[in-house]
N, C-alpha and C positions, 0 to 999 in steps of 0.2 A: 789812440787807434780810431781810424775813420770807420764809422758804422754805416753811413748811407750817403750816397751822392744823388742829388736830384738835379733837375734843370735850374732850380732856384737856390739850393743851399747844400752845404756839406755839414754833416752831423758827426761829432766825435764823442767817444766815451773816454772819460778820464778814470783811470784806476789808481790804486795806491802806488807810490814810487817803487820801482823795482819789479812790478808785476809784469810777467811775460805771458799775457793771456793767449798768445798763439800756441803755446806749448800744450800738448795733449794732457799733461798732468793737471791742468786747471779744468779742462773738459775736453771731450773728443771733438766738440764743435765750437768754433770761435764765437759765434753769436751767443751761445749759452754762457760761455765764459765771460763775455762782456756784460751780459745781463746780471749775472751773479756777483760780479766784482766792480761794477760801476759805482763811482762816488759822485760823478757829475757828468751831465751832457753839455756839450758846447755846440752851438749852432752858428754857422758862418755863412754869409751870403756867398753864392758861388763865384761872383766876380772877385771878391776878396781872396777866396781860395785859389783862383787862377793866378792872381797877382803874386801870391805867396809861392805857388808852385813854380812860377817863372824864375824866382830868385834862387831856387834850390838847384843843385847840380843834377845833371842827368843821372839816373840810376845806372849802375854797372852790373852786368851779368844777371839780369832779371829774366825769369821765365815764368809765365803763368800757364798752369795746366788745369783746364776745366774738365771735370769728370762727372758723369751722371751719377746721382745718388744711388745707393743700394748696389754698387758695382765693385766694392772693395776699396773705395776711395779713402775711408778712415784708415785702413791698414796701410795703404800706400803713403798717406800723409805721415803716419807714425814711422814708417821705414825711412822716408826722407829725413825726418826730424832726428832720427837715431844716428845719422851720419855725423851730426855735430857741425856740418858745413852748410846746412840748408835751413832756412826759416820756412817751414811748411805750415800754412794756415788752412784749416778745414772749413770750407763753406763761408768765406768772408763776403758779406753782402756788397760792400763797396767794390770789391774786385769783380764780383759777378756783374755788377752794373757796368763797370768799365769794359769788361769783355763784351757785353751786349752792345754797348755804344760803338766800340771799335769794329765789331763784326757787321753791325747794321750800316755804318757809314764807310766801312772799308778804309779807315784811316790807318796810317802807320804812326807809331809814337816812339821816336828815338830808336834805341836798340832793343826795345822790349819785344819779346817773342810771345805770341799767344798760340797755344796749341789746344786742340780739343781732342780728347780720347773718347771715342764712342764705344770702343770694345777693347777689353784687355785680354 
């Protein structure tokens, strides 16, 4: 799982095989689950990360929903997760960074939709 993207590098956490750290059973918050279950950190130059990303297929049916903390976001994440059809990740730093970059630069990225919910 990617922990952080910066202008210079991508940092990943490796957990034990079979770990699904995005599931709320590990922790309500993804960052906390990564911290508690990390067995290794992997740092990759951002240029290498981009070359690897180009080799992957475009994601299908991806939607990012950014929600302000203390607004019911944990409950909403768990509701999405409970459907069994959604991977819902609570407060992933790498996706928060991506959201920030895309909104600042107003770039479009494939068929990915980014939505911001300010009020529920």
